[in-house]
C-alpha atoms as an extended CHARMM CRD file, in Angstrom:
* protein
*
       152  EXT
         1         1  MET       CA              0.1180000000        0.0250000000       -0.0800000000  PROA      1               0.0000000000
         2         2  ARG       CA              1.1950000000        3.4990000000       -0.8200000000  PROA      2               0.0000000000
         3         3  THR       CA              0.3940000000        6.0820000000        1.9050000000  PROA      3               0.0000000000
         4         4  PHE       CA              0.1940000000        9.8290000000        0.8350000000  PROA      4               0.0000000000
         5         5  ALA       CA              0.4520000000       12.4840000000        3.5930000000  PROA      5               0.0000000000
         6         6  ASN       CA             -1.8640000000       14.7250000000        1.7070000000  PROA      6               0.0000000000
         7         7  VAL       CA             -3.6610000000       15.3640000000       -1.6270000000  PROA      7               0.0000000000
         8         8  GLN       CA             -0.6750000000       17.4690000000       -2.8470000000  PROA      8               0.0000000000
         9         9  GLU       CA              1.4900000000       14.1810000000       -2.6170000000  PROA      9               0.0000000000
        10        10  LEU       CA             -1.2290000000       12.3720000000       -4.5790000000  PROA      10              0.0000000000
        11        11  LYS       CA             -1.1820000000       14.9860000000       -7.2790000000  PROA      11              0.0000000000
        12        12  ALA       CA              2.4060000000       14.4870000000       -7.6110000000  PROA      12              0.0000000000
        13        13  ALA       CA              1.9360000000       10.7710000000       -8.0780000000  PROA      13              0.0000000000
        14        14  VAL       CA             -0.2650000000       11.1030000000      -11.3620000000  PROA      14              0.0000000000
        15        15  GLY       CA              0.8710000000        8.7400000000      -13.7800000000  PROA      15              0.0000000000
        16        16  GLU       CA              2.1530000000        6.1170000000      -11.3940000000  PROA      16              0.0000000000
        17        17  LYS       CA              0.9990000000        2.4370000000      -11.1380000000  PROA      17              0.0000000000
        18        18  PHE       CA              0.0560000000        0.7190000000       -7.7800000000  PROA      18              0.0000000000
        19        19  GLY       CA             -0.2640000000       -2.8060000000       -7.0040000000  PROA      19              0.0000000000
        20        20  PRO       CA             -0.8410000000       -5.6300000000       -7.5670000000  PROA      20              0.0000000000
        21        21  THR       CA             -3.1420000000       -6.4590000000       -4.5490000000  PROA      21              0.0000000000
        22        22  GLU       CA             -3.0870000000       -9.8690000000       -3.0510000000  PROA      22              0.0000000000
        23        23  TRP       CA             -5.1910000000      -12.4340000000       -4.7930000000  PROA      23              0.0000000000
        24        24  ARG       CA             -8.5200000000      -13.1000000000       -3.4560000000  PROA      24              0.0000000000
        25        25  THR       CA            -10.8240000000      -16.1440000000       -4.3830000000  PROA      25              0.0000000000
        26        26  VAL       CA            -14.3150000000      -15.4860000000       -5.5490000000  PROA      26              0.0000000000
        27        27  THR       CA            -16.5950000000      -17.9870000000       -4.0530000000  PROA      27              0.0000000000
        28        28  GLN       CA            -20.0850000000      -19.2660000000       -4.7370000000  PROA      28              0.0000000000
        29        29  GLU       CA            -21.1690000000      -17.9440000000       -1.5910000000  PROA      29              0.0000000000
        30        30  GLN       CA            -20.3470000000      -14.4970000000       -2.4210000000  PROA      30              0.0000000000
        31        31  VAL       CA            -22.0500000000      -14.9060000000       -5.7890000000  PROA      31              0.0000000000
        32        32  ASN       CA            -25.1530000000      -16.1480000000       -4.1210000000  PROA      32              0.0000000000
        33        33  THR       CA            -25.2400000000      -13.3720000000       -1.5430000000  PROA      33              0.0000000000
        34        34  PHE       CA            -24.7040000000      -10.9240000000       -4.2620000000  PROA      34              0.0000000000
        35        35  ALA       CA            -27.6050000000      -12.4720000000       -6.3480000000  PROA      35              0.0000000000
        36        36  ASP       CA            -29.8290000000      -12.1040000000       -3.1770000000  PROA      36              0.0000000000
        37        37  ALA       CA            -28.9350000000       -8.3860000000       -2.7730000000  PROA      37              0.0000000000
        38        38  THR       CA            -29.5840000000       -7.4310000000       -6.3310000000  PROA      38              0.0000000000
        39        39  ASP       CA            -32.4020000000      -10.0240000000       -7.2640000000  PROA      39              0.0000000000
        40        40  ASP       CA            -30.2140000000      -11.1790000000      -10.2530000000  PROA      40              0.0000000000
        41        41  HSD       CA            -30.5470000000      -14.8870000000       -9.8390000000  PROA      41              0.0000000000
        42        42  GLN       CA            -29.6350000000      -15.6340000000      -13.4620000000  PROA      42              0.0000000000
        43        43  TRP       CA            -28.7540000000      -19.4060000000      -13.6880000000  PROA      43              0.0000000000
        44        44  ILE       CA            -25.0930000000      -18.7170000000      -15.0350000000  PROA      44              0.0000000000
        45        45  HSD       CA            -24.4470000000      -17.2220000000      -11.6480000000  PROA      45              0.0000000000
        46        46  VAL       CA            -26.3700000000      -19.3510000000       -9.1400000000  PROA      46              0.0000000000
        47        47  ASP       CA            -27.4640000000      -22.7870000000      -10.4660000000  PROA      47              0.0000000000
        48        48  VAL       CA            -24.1800000000      -24.8850000000      -10.2630000000  PROA      48              0.0000000000
        49        49  GLU       CA            -25.4030000000      -27.9280000000      -12.0760000000  PROA      49              0.0000000000
        50        50  ARG       CA            -26.9850000000      -26.2380000000      -15.1020000000  PROA      50              0.0000000000
        51        51  ALA       CA            -24.0490000000      -23.7240000000      -15.4830000000  PROA      51              0.0000000000
        52        52  LYS       CA            -21.6760000000      -26.8750000000      -15.8960000000  PROA      52              0.0000000000
        53        53  GLU       CA            -23.3940000000      -27.3390000000      -19.2650000000  PROA      53              0.0000000000
        54        54  GLY       CA            -23.5700000000      -23.6200000000      -19.8600000000  PROA      54              0.0000000000
        55        55  PRO       CA            -21.2940000000      -21.3220000000      -22.0490000000  PROA      55              0.0000000000
        56        56  PHE       CA            -18.7590000000      -20.9500000000      -19.4110000000  PROA      56              0.0000000000
        57        57  GLY       CA            -18.4660000000      -24.4790000000      -18.0400000000  PROA      57              0.0000000000
        58        58  GLY       CA            -19.6750000000      -23.4400000000      -14.5570000000  PROA      58              0.0000000000
        59        59  THR       CA            -20.8080000000      -20.6270000000      -12.5000000000  PROA      59              0.0000000000
        60        60  ILE       CA            -19.6230000000      -17.1220000000      -12.9500000000  PROA      60              0.0000000000
        61        61  ALA       CA            -19.3880000000      -13.9310000000      -10.8410000000  PROA      61              0.0000000000
        62        62  HSD       CA            -21.7770000000      -11.0960000000      -11.8780000000  PROA      62              0.0000000000
        63        63  GLY       CA            -19.9300000000       -8.4700000000      -13.6240000000  PROA      63              0.0000000000
        64        64  TYR       CA            -21.2920000000       -5.8030000000      -10.9790000000  PROA      64              0.0000000000
        65        65  LEU       CA            -20.0450000000       -8.1100000000       -8.0010000000  PROA      65              0.0000000000
        66        66  THR       CA            -16.5620000000       -7.9380000000       -9.7750000000  PROA      66              0.0000000000
        67        67  LEU       CA            -17.0740000000       -4.1170000000       -9.8760000000  PROA      67              0.0000000000
        68        68  SER       CA            -18.2360000000       -3.9150000000       -6.5970000000  PROA      68              0.0000000000
        69        69  LEU       CA            -14.8630000000       -5.3660000000       -5.0720000000  PROA      69              0.0000000000
        70        70  LEU       CA            -13.0290000000       -2.2480000000       -6.4010000000  PROA      70              0.0000000000
        71        71  PRO       CA            -13.2880000000       -0.1580000000       -3.2110000000  PROA      71              0.0000000000
        72        72  SER       CA            -11.7070000000       -3.2740000000       -1.1390000000  PROA      72              0.0000000000
        73        73  PHE       CA             -9.0890000000       -3.3280000000       -3.7920000000  PROA      73              0.0000000000
        74        74  MET       CA             -8.3450000000        0.3910000000       -3.7860000000  PROA      74              0.0000000000
        75        75  PHE       CA             -8.0860000000        0.5870000000       -0.0110000000  PROA      75              0.0000000000
        76        76  SER       CA             -5.2260000000       -2.0530000000       -0.2420000000  PROA      76              0.0000000000
        77        77  LEU       CA             -3.3670000000        0.2300000000       -2.8810000000  PROA      77              0.0000000000
        78        78  ILE       CA             -3.5170000000        3.6160000000       -1.7440000000  PROA      78              0.0000000000
        79        79  LYS       CA             -4.3690000000        5.7390000000        1.3380000000  PROA      79              0.0000000000
        80        80  VAL       CA             -4.7360000000        9.5160000000        1.4570000000  PROA      80              0.0000000000
        81        81  GLU       CA             -4.0500000000       11.1310000000        4.8960000000  PROA      81              0.0000000000
        82        82  GLY       CA             -4.5750000000       14.8750000000        5.8710000000  PROA      82              0.0000000000
        83        83  ILE       CA             -8.2430000000       14.6880000000        4.4930000000  PROA      83              0.0000000000
        84        84  ALA       CA            -11.6430000000       15.0200000000        6.2670000000  PROA      84              0.0000000000
        85        85  MET       CA            -12.8630000000       12.2840000000        4.1500000000  PROA      85              0.0000000000
        86        86  GLY       CA            -12.9050000000       10.5280000000        0.8790000000  PROA      86              0.0000000000
        87        87  VAL       CA            -16.1970000000        9.3500000000       -0.9620000000  PROA      87              0.0000000000
        88        88  ASN       CA            -16.6360000000        7.3140000000       -4.1050000000  PROA      88              0.0000000000
        89        89  PHE       CA            -17.8090000000        9.9020000000       -6.6510000000  PROA      89              0.0000000000
        90        90  GLY       CA            -18.4110000000        7.5840000000       -9.5790000000  PROA      90              0.0000000000
        91        91  LEU       CA            -17.1360000000        5.8110000000      -12.5540000000  PROA      91              0.0000000000
        92        92  ASN       CA            -16.2510000000        7.3430000000      -16.0650000000  PROA      92              0.0000000000
        93        93  LYS       CA            -15.7170000000        4.0180000000      -17.9810000000  PROA      93              0.0000000000
        94        94  VAL       CA            -16.3820000000        0.4510000000      -17.0290000000  PROA      94              0.0000000000
        95        95  ARG       CA            -15.5550000000       -2.5970000000      -19.4430000000  PROA      95              0.0000000000
        96        96  PHE       CA            -16.0950000000       -6.3050000000      -18.4580000000  PROA      96              0.0000000000
        97        97  HSD       CA            -13.4450000000       -8.0620000000      -20.7750000000  PROA      97              0.0000000000
        98        98  LYS       CA            -13.7030000000      -11.6620000000      -19.2980000000  PROA      98              0.0000000000
        99        99  PRO       CA            -16.0560000000      -13.3220000000      -16.9640000000  PROA      99              0.0000000000
       100       100  VAL       CA            -14.7630000000      -14.4850000000      -13.5550000000  PROA      100             0.0000000000
       101       101  PRO       CA            -15.3120000000      -18.0930000000      -12.8710000000  PROA      101             0.0000000000
       102       102  VAL       CA            -16.4850000000      -19.1200000000       -9.3640000000  PROA      102             0.0000000000
       103       103  GLY       CA            -13.3150000000      -20.4490000000       -7.5980000000  PROA      103             0.0000000000
       104       104  ALA       CA            -10.8940000000      -18.1060000000       -9.5490000000  PROA      104             0.0000000000
       105       105  ARG       CA             -8.5710000000      -15.9200000000       -7.9450000000  PROA      105             0.0000000000
       106       106  ILE       CA             -8.6300000000      -12.1330000000       -8.8290000000  PROA      106             0.0000000000
       107       107  ARG       CA             -6.3680000000       -9.0830000000       -8.0280000000  PROA      107             0.0000000000
       108       108  ALA       CA             -6.0680000000       -5.5150000000       -8.9300000000  PROA      108             0.0000000000
       109       109  VAL       CA             -3.6380000000       -2.9990000000      -10.2010000000  PROA      109             0.0000000000
       110       110  GLY       CA             -4.2360000000        0.7740000000      -10.3270000000  PROA      110             0.0000000000
       111       111  GLU       CA             -3.0250000000        3.6570000000      -12.1470000000  PROA      111             0.0000000000
       112       112  LEU       CA             -3.4460000000        7.3150000000      -10.9890000000  PROA      112             0.0000000000
       113       113  THR       CA             -4.5320000000        9.1890000000      -14.0980000000  PROA      113             0.0000000000
       114       114  ASP       CA             -5.5270000000       12.4910000000      -12.6150000000  PROA      114             0.0000000000
       115       115  VAL       CA             -6.2440000000       14.6770000000       -9.4860000000  PROA      115             0.0000000000
       116       116  LYS       CA             -7.8150000000       17.9890000000      -10.0330000000  PROA      116             0.0000000000
       117       117  ASN       CA             -9.3580000000       20.5410000000       -7.9140000000  PROA      117             0.0000000000
       118       118  SER       CA            -13.2180000000       20.6190000000       -7.7520000000  PROA      118             0.0000000000
       119       119  PRO       CA            -15.5930000000       22.6760000000       -5.6940000000  PROA      119             0.0000000000
       120       120  ALA       CA            -16.0120000000       20.1940000000       -3.0110000000  PROA      120             0.0000000000
       121       121  GLY       CA            -12.4370000000       19.1200000000       -2.8320000000  PROA      121             0.0000000000
       122       122  TYR       CA            -10.0500000000       17.0350000000       -5.0090000000  PROA      122             0.0000000000
       123       123  LEU       CA            -11.3250000000       14.7260000000       -7.6630000000  PROA      123             0.0000000000
       124       124  SER       CA             -8.9000000000       11.9070000000       -8.1770000000  PROA      124             0.0000000000
       125       125  SER       CA             -9.2070000000        9.2390000000      -11.2560000000  PROA      125             0.0000000000
       126       126  LEU       CA             -7.8590000000        5.8180000000      -10.7160000000  PROA      126             0.0000000000
       127       127  LYS       CA             -7.8340000000        3.3520000000      -13.6340000000  PROA      127             0.0000000000
       128       128  MET       CA             -8.3470000000       -0.0700000000      -11.9050000000  PROA      128             0.0000000000
       129       129  THR       CA             -7.6250000000       -3.4010000000      -13.7430000000  PROA      129             0.0000000000
       130       130  ILE       CA             -9.0240000000       -6.4690000000      -12.1140000000  PROA      130             0.0000000000
       131       131  GLU       CA             -7.0260000000       -9.5610000000      -13.2980000000  PROA      131             0.0000000000
       132       132  ILE       CA             -7.8890000000      -13.2160000000      -13.1630000000  PROA      132             0.0000000000
       133       133  GLU       CA             -5.0930000000      -15.5870000000      -12.2400000000  PROA      133             0.0000000000
       134       134  GLY       CA             -3.7760000000      -17.4570000000      -15.3460000000  PROA      134             0.0000000000
       135       135  GLU       CA             -5.6580000000      -15.1670000000      -17.8880000000  PROA      135             0.0000000000
       136       136  LYS       CA             -4.1690000000      -12.7140000000      -20.1770000000  PROA      136             0.0000000000
       137       137  ARG       CA             -7.3160000000      -10.6630000000      -20.5510000000  PROA      137             0.0000000000
       138       138  PRO       CA             -8.5980000000       -8.7960000000      -17.3730000000  PROA      138             0.0000000000
       139       139  ALA       CA            -12.0230000000       -9.2890000000      -15.8170000000  PROA      139             0.0000000000
       140       140  CYS       CA            -12.7040000000       -5.6870000000      -15.6260000000  PROA      140             0.0000000000
       141       141  VAL       CA            -11.1920000000       -2.2810000000      -16.2260000000  PROA      141             0.0000000000
       142       142  ALA       CA            -12.8250000000        0.8280000000      -14.7080000000  PROA      142             0.0000000000
       143       143  GLU       CA            -11.9000000000        4.5210000000      -14.1880000000  PROA      143             0.0000000000
       144       144  THR       CA            -13.0630000000        5.1930000000      -10.7520000000  PROA      144             0.0000000000
       145       145  LEU       CA            -13.5270000000        8.6020000000       -9.4870000000  PROA      145             0.0000000000
       146       146  SER       CA            -12.9180000000        9.5930000000       -5.7050000000  PROA      146             0.0000000000
       147       147  LEU       CA            -13.4420000000       12.9550000000       -4.0520000000  PROA      147             0.0000000000
       148       148  TYR       CA            -11.1180000000       13.9350000000       -1.1960000000  PROA      148             0.0000000000
       149       149  VAL       CA            -12.5220000000       16.7430000000        0.9830000000  PROA      149             0.0000000000
       150       150  ALA       CA             -9.6330000000       18.5480000000        2.6030000000  PROA      150             0.0000000000
       151       151  ALA       CA             -9.2480000000       18.6640000000        6.4840000000  PROA      151             0.0000000000
       152       152  GLU       CA            -10.0820000000       22.1440000000        8.0900000000  PROA      152             0.0000000000
């Protein structure tokens, strides 16, 4: 993890890459819990027996489940101190390049692409790539936006 004393140090790091994070295994329990939370019970995610005969040879994580792991990955890549708070501001671009099979291990790398002043504080852009162990293509690439509010 890279710790920045303040937003000015973060600004100076634009263009730098961070990571990779530790590998984490995607479990069927996670997928089922996500399906319950989102009411997305499509069989490719939750029906283990039917999915064996499906296009992926088994169940896969929801794309949005993969995306929802970004904050956890981001927290293990960078930390900004000297702020009142940091909040998710949104996403500029998200692409799901490859499905994540249940049981696969994933990790993330980040690249800080921008930090700029905004009326509410500082808006940073971090390009996050979620990799699947043993695969050339990433599961997901997303440009995340975080708003850092300066401490008073």
